[in-house]
PyMOL CGO cylinders between C-alpha atoms (Angstrom):
from pymol import cmd
from pymol.cgo import CYLINDER

trace = [
    CYLINDER, -67.62, -0.64, 60.38, -70.35, -2.93, 59.12, 0.3, 1, 1, 1, 1, 1, 1,
    CYLINDER, -70.35, -2.93, 59.12, -72.16, -2.83, 62.43, 0.3, 1, 1, 1, 1, 1, 1,
    CYLINDER, -72.16, -2.83, 62.43, -71.95, 0.96, 62.55, 0.3, 1, 1, 1, 1, 1, 1,
    CYLINDER, -71.95, 0.96, 62.55, -73.32, 1.16, 59.01, 0.3, 1, 1, 1, 1, 1, 1,
    CYLINDER, -73.32, 1.16, 59.01, -76.05, -1.37, 59.69, 0.3, 1, 1, 1, 1, 1, 1,
    CYLINDER, -76.05, -1.37, 59.69, -77.10, 0.53, 62.80, 0.3, 1, 1, 1, 1, 1, 1,
    CYLINDER, -77.10, 0.53, 62.80, -77.13, 3.88, 61.02, 0.3, 1, 1, 1, 1, 1, 1,
    CYLINDER, -77.13, 3.88, 61.02, -74.07, 5.34, 62.74, 0.3, 1, 1, 1, 1, 1, 1,
    CYLINDER, -74.07, 5.34, 62.74, -71.89, 5.33, 59.60, 0.3, 1, 1, 1, 1, 1, 1,
    CYLINDER, -71.89, 5.33, 59.60, -72.82, 7.30, 56.51, 0.3, 1, 1, 1, 1, 1, 1,
    CYLINDER, -72.82, 7.30, 56.51, -73.38, 5.43, 53.26, 0.3, 1, 1, 1, 1, 1, 1,
    CYLINDER, -73.38, 5.43, 53.26, -70.54, 7.31, 51.56, 0.3, 1, 1, 1, 1, 1, 1,
    CYLINDER, -70.54, 7.31, 51.56, -68.10, 5.96, 54.14, 0.3, 1, 1, 1, 1, 1, 1,
    CYLINDER, -68.10, 5.96, 54.14, -69.53, 2.43, 53.92, 0.3, 1, 1, 1, 1, 1, 1,
    CYLINDER, -69.53, 2.43, 53.92, -69.20, 2.56, 50.13, 0.3, 1, 1, 1, 1, 1, 1,
    CYLINDER, -69.20, 2.56, 50.13, -65.46, 3.09, 50.61, 0.3, 1, 1, 1, 1, 1, 1,
    CYLINDER, -65.46, 3.09, 50.61, -65.30, 0.08, 52.90, 0.3, 1, 1, 1, 1, 1, 1,
    CYLINDER, -65.30, 0.08, 52.90, -67.12, -2.02, 50.30, 0.3, 1, 1, 1, 1, 1, 1,
    CYLINDER, -67.12, -2.02, 50.30, -64.67, -0.91, 47.60, 0.3, 1, 1, 1, 1, 1, 1,
    CYLINDER, -64.67, -0.91, 47.60, -61.78, -1.92, 49.84, 0.3, 1, 1, 1, 1, 1, 1,
    CYLINDER, -61.78, -1.92, 49.84, -63.33, -5.33, 50.51, 0.3, 1, 1, 1, 1, 1, 1,
    CYLINDER, -63.33, -5.33, 50.51, -63.94, -5.74, 46.78, 0.3, 1, 1, 1, 1, 1, 1,
    CYLINDER, -63.94, -5.74, 46.78, -60.29, -4.95, 46.01, 0.3, 1, 1, 1, 1, 1, 1,
    CYLINDER, -60.29, -4.95, 46.01, -59.03, -7.49, 48.53, 0.3, 1, 1, 1, 1, 1, 1,
    CYLINDER, -59.03, -7.49, 48.53, -61.39, -10.26, 47.45, 0.3, 1, 1, 1, 1, 1, 1,
    CYLINDER, -61.39, -10.26, 47.45, -60.33, -9.94, 43.82, 0.3, 1, 1, 1, 1, 1, 1,
    CYLINDER, -60.33, -9.94, 43.82, -57.24, -11.97, 44.73, 0.3, 1, 1, 1, 1, 1, 1,
    CYLINDER, -57.24, -11.97, 44.73, -57.27, -15.79, 44.91, 0.3, 1, 1, 1, 1, 1, 1,
    CYLINDER, -57.27, -15.79, 44.91, -55.26, -15.91, 48.14, 0.3, 1, 1, 1, 1, 1, 1,
    CYLINDER, -55.26, -15.91, 48.14, -57.78, -13.76, 49.97, 0.3, 1, 1, 1, 1, 1, 1,
    CYLINDER, -57.78, -13.76, 49.97, -60.62, -15.94, 48.69, 0.3, 1, 1, 1, 1, 1, 1,
    CYLINDER, -60.62, -15.94, 48.69, -58.75, -19.01, 49.96, 0.3, 1, 1, 1, 1, 1, 1,
    CYLINDER, -58.75, -19.01, 49.96, -58.27, -17.37, 53.36, 0.3, 1, 1, 1, 1, 1, 1,
    CYLINDER, -58.27, -17.37, 53.36, -61.98, -16.48, 53.44, 0.3, 1, 1, 1, 1, 1, 1,
    CYLINDER, -61.98, -16.48, 53.44, -63.00, -20.07, 52.77, 0.3, 1, 1, 1, 1, 1, 1,
    CYLINDER, -63.00, -20.07, 52.77, -61.13, -21.20, 55.89, 0.3, 1, 1, 1, 1, 1, 1,
    CYLINDER, -61.13, -21.20, 55.89, -61.89, -18.28, 58.21, 0.3, 1, 1, 1, 1, 1, 1,
    CYLINDER, -61.89, -18.28, 58.21, -65.33, -16.91, 57.38, 0.3, 1, 1, 1, 1, 1, 1,
    CYLINDER, -65.33, -16.91, 57.38, -66.81, -18.88, 60.27, 0.3, 1, 1, 1, 1, 1, 1,
    CYLINDER, -66.81, -18.88, 60.27, -65.15, -16.34, 62.58, 0.3, 1, 1, 1, 1, 1, 1,
    CYLINDER, -65.15, -16.34, 62.58, -67.68, -13.70, 61.50, 0.3, 1, 1, 1, 1, 1, 1,
    CYLINDER, -67.68, -13.70, 61.50, -71.44, -13.24, 61.78, 0.3, 1, 1, 1, 1, 1, 1,
    CYLINDER, -71.44, -13.24, 61.78, -73.83, -14.72, 59.24, 0.3, 1, 1, 1, 1, 1, 1,
    CYLINDER, -73.83, -14.72, 59.24, -74.98, -11.21, 58.40, 0.3, 1, 1, 1, 1, 1, 1,
    CYLINDER, -74.98, -11.21, 58.40, -71.49, -9.91, 57.60, 0.3, 1, 1, 1, 1, 1, 1,
    CYLINDER, -71.49, -9.91, 57.60, -70.59, -13.10, 55.73, 0.3, 1, 1, 1, 1, 1, 1,
    CYLINDER, -70.59, -13.10, 55.73, -73.59, -12.50, 53.48, 0.3, 1, 1, 1, 1, 1, 1,
    CYLINDER, -73.59, -12.50, 53.48, -72.30, -9.00, 52.69, 0.3, 1, 1, 1, 1, 1, 1,
    CYLINDER, -72.30, -9.00, 52.69, -68.86, -10.32, 51.80, 0.3, 1, 1, 1, 1, 1, 1,
    CYLINDER, -68.86, -10.32, 51.80, -70.27, -13.22, 49.79, 0.3, 1, 1, 1, 1, 1, 1,
    CYLINDER, -70.27, -13.22, 49.79, -72.36, -10.75, 47.75, 0.3, 1, 1, 1, 1, 1, 1,
    CYLINDER, -72.36, -10.75, 47.75, -69.22, -8.76, 47.00, 0.3, 1, 1, 1, 1, 1, 1,
    CYLINDER, -69.22, -8.76, 47.00, -67.32, -11.92, 46.00, 0.3, 1, 1, 1, 1, 1, 1,
    CYLINDER, -67.32, -11.92, 46.00, -70.21, -12.96, 43.74, 0.3, 1, 1, 1, 1, 1, 1,
    CYLINDER, -70.21, -12.96, 43.74, -69.66, -9.78, 41.70, 0.3, 1, 1, 1, 1, 1, 1,
    CYLINDER, -69.66, -9.78, 41.70, -66.30, -11.33, 40.75, 0.3, 1, 1, 1, 1, 1, 1,
    CYLINDER, -66.30, -11.33, 40.75, -64.23, -8.17, 41.19, 0.3, 1, 1, 1, 1, 1, 1,
    CYLINDER, -64.23, -8.17, 41.19, -61.15, -7.58, 39.04, 0.3, 1, 1, 1, 1, 1, 1,
    CYLINDER, -61.15, -7.58, 39.04, -57.77, -7.23, 40.77, 0.3, 1, 1, 1, 1, 1, 1,
    CYLINDER, -57.77, -7.23, 40.77, -56.85, -3.54, 40.98, 0.3, 1, 1, 1, 1, 1, 1,
    CYLINDER, -56.85, -3.54, 40.98, -55.39, -3.04, 44.44, 0.3, 1, 1, 1, 1, 1, 1,
    CYLINDER, -55.39, -3.04, 44.44, -51.71, -3.34, 43.48, 0.3, 1, 1, 1, 1, 1, 1,
    CYLINDER, -51.71, -3.34, 43.48, -51.99, -2.67, 39.78, 0.3, 1, 1, 1, 1, 1, 1,
    CYLINDER, -51.99, -2.67, 39.78, -51.54, -6.37, 39.03, 0.3, 1, 1, 1, 1, 1, 1,
    CYLINDER, -51.54, -6.37, 39.03, -53.90, -8.64, 37.16, 0.3, 1, 1, 1, 1, 1, 1,
    CYLINDER, -53.90, -8.64, 37.16, -53.51, -11.69, 39.41, 0.3, 1, 1, 1, 1, 1, 1,
]
cmd.load_cgo(trace, "trace")
């Protein structure tokens, strides 16, 4: 989805939904731990996008829990 958005084939409104989903996932410590050990699987460009989302320190909301 990122590549489609980057290349102009995915509308911003759709990409915004993807970013919200990523933000929800990365609000949880376990996902952050997974990221630390697996981010090398992905491109530098996409990693920068995810790191920017993580830096916003999102609050857990995905499952209605606080941690």
